[in-house]
N, C-alpha and C positions, 0 to 999 in steps of 0.2 A: 168708781165704773171698772168691769171687766172690760178688756178690748179684745176684742173679735178674733174669733181663731179661723188660719189661711190654710186652707189645702192644699196640703206639698201638690197634689196632682196637678192640682188644676194652676200654682206657683211654676210645676217645670214646665208647664205648655204653655202659659204668659215669655218663660224664661227664652222656648225656642220661636215661638213666635215671631221675637223683639232680633233673635239672634238673626232668621231668616229673614226678615223684615229689613235689617243694616247689609245685609249680604246682600241684597239686588237698589239695595240702596247704594253699597259699595259700585258695587258693578254698571249702575243708573250708570256715575258720576266716572265713569271711568269711558262707560260710552262705546259701542259697537261701532264694528271696524267693518268697516267698502271693498274692494276687492278695488278699487280703485288706492286706497290708502296702503291696502301690502303689497300693490306693486310699484308705487310709490316709495316705501321705504325701500323695497329690495332694489330698487335702482342708486337709491340711498347708498347703500351697502357695499353693493357693485362700484360704483364710483371712487368708494374709498378702500376695498380690501379685494374688489377685484370679481373674477366668477368663481375662484374655485372658495370664496369665502363666504357669498351662500350660500346659505344649509338653512333647513326650515329653527334646525334648533338658533342658531346664529339670531336670524329675521326674529321666532319671540323673540327673542332677549330686545331684540331693538324696539322692537314693538310694544316690548313689556306683556307679553302673554302666554299662554300655554302654544307651543308649537302645534300639539296636536289639532286648536285651536283654529290651525293655520289654513289646516285641509278643505276644511268647509270654502275656501276659497280659489285655491289650488291641487287640486287632487295629488297632482305629482310635482317632483321639482321638474319637469322636463316642461310641464304645462305654468313651469313659473319663470321660466328661462324663458319659455312665448309670449307672456305676461309683459318681461323688462322689456322686449324688443316690440311688445305691442305697444308697449307706453311709454317708449322714447319716440319713435313713428310719428306716435302724436304730434307733438310737439312738430313736425313736417307741419307749411301750411302750401298747397295745390291746391295755386286758383285753375280754370278749366275752360278762362273764358275761348283762346285759343289765338287772338287778335294777331297777340304780340308772344309768337308761340320760342322765339327763340331765347329772348328778352326774359320769357319765363321759367323757359326750361333751364339758362344763364343763373337766375335768381332762386332756383328751388338744388341746382350743384352748386352753389355758395352753401344757401342755407342748412343746409344737407352733409355739408362739411364741417360746417359751422359745430353742428348735431354731432360729429364724431367727433371730435376734438374735444365736447363738453362732458362727450361719455367714452373716452375711447378705451375703456375697458366690454362696452357692450356691443362694439364693434362686431368683433366674432359671429356673435347673435346675427346681426342684422346681415354682414356679408359674405359667409366662411360656414355657419352653422347648417350642417346640413339637416332641410324640411323632414317630420318625422310624419309628419298625416297629410291626404293628397291636399289638393291644393282649396279646394270647399269644404275644407272640415280645423281649416287649419284660426286661427282667430282673425276674427273684422279688421282690427285694427290694422295687419297688417298687410289684407291685403286691397285696403283703402288710399294705397299710395298707386299700388299698381293701376287699379279702375277710374282713382284720379287723371294720371298722366294720361293713361289710354282715352277719355275722353278729351282732355285737353289736344291728343293732338289727332285725332278725328274732328273736331271744331275747325283746327288748326287747316284738314281739307287731306289727311291720310287716311288712305281706304282700310278702313280697321284692319284687315292683316299684316297691314304694310306697319299700323302704328302698335300692335305686337308686335314687328320686328322691332324699329324703332326705340321702344319702350327697353327690351335687353339690349341692342347696343347704348344705348345714352347711360343705363344704368351699371352695366360690363365697363365702361367706361371710366365712368364716377365711383362703382366699388373697385376698379384698382389702383385709380389715382389715391382714396383714402389709405387704402391699404400701403401704396408706394412714401406715402406723406407719414408715416405714423412708425415705416421703417429706413426713414431713407438717409435719415441721419443720429448720430448719438456724436457727437464732442466732446473736448476737455476744455471747458470753461477760461481756466486756469490759464490757455496759453492764446496768444494774438494770431501766430501765424497757422494759415490753412489743413499747411501739409502737418504740423505737426498737432488743433485742434481736433482734426478726423484721424489721427494717427497712422498716415498714410507712408510716412518716412521710414516703416515698419515694413513694408510691400519691397521686396526686389524691385530694383528701378529695370532689366530688364523682362522683367513676364509682365510688368503692370504701366508701363510706361503711358497706354491713355489715360490712368484710371490715376494715376497723378500727375496727369498735366490737367486732371481738372480741377484741383484740388480748392481752388478760387471760387468754381462756379457753383462746387458743390455746399462749400461753409455754406456758398448764401443760395442756400434753398430756401425759396416760399415757397410756401404751398399753393398758395390763393392765385399768386401770378401762374402757377405750373396748370393747375384747376384749367385758367384762364387760355391756356395756349393748347391746352389738346383738348377743348369744346369750339372750340375755335373750328381746328380742324375736324371733329364731330359737327358738328351743325355748319356748315359750309358742305358737307357731304350731304345732309340729311335733305338745307335746303336747293340743292341742285337734283333733290330720289324727286320730291316736288313736285319741281320743275318740268320733269321729267315726260313726256304724252306718250310714250312709250306703253303702249300695255304692261301687264306685271305677268311673269309665267305663272 
């Protein structure tokens, strides 16, 4: 019995079809990306390697994708940095009821501090990076804290314009406190004596008597306690403003 002959062209077409199907199957197994996945990977990368380590090439390696494919989700590095800030701020929960506004502002402040300590390399994006776009064109996730704080404050009884001023005062203090904590203390863990741990013994005593005299206090720096100390002053002032019946200018 003579075996059936195979048409070379048909075989080639079948091979190509099989290869194409295999390629689609491989891509399907890898799954499609989402903007959320890209930003989550970017945050992880920044946490480990810092902002300088965040490049499209490096992010592509982290995700196992061609870097060029990532531009579908973020058009440029500036948009990527905005997205990192947005992704981290999404972790911050802000209630808006306003009935216990001082307690709520205190909790938000401590939650923001925890967020900053968990993502210290992201802090410059949240605090010091100049905005590259007008307010209304920024990622919505970066504007939600502002919107929710304004709602919290107006529900607490602050007029809208005053609520905006309070927001600026509150976050101005909070940002400064976070930056101060990140920059405050660099200590030598091998030394037990405060003056030596902070290397203050190297400062000329006649030029820095107050700084040297505070060695023990500086060595006991507690970021959460410092935040509470400042919040007490800020919230007391805000309560006085809320209670003041005189008309606002």
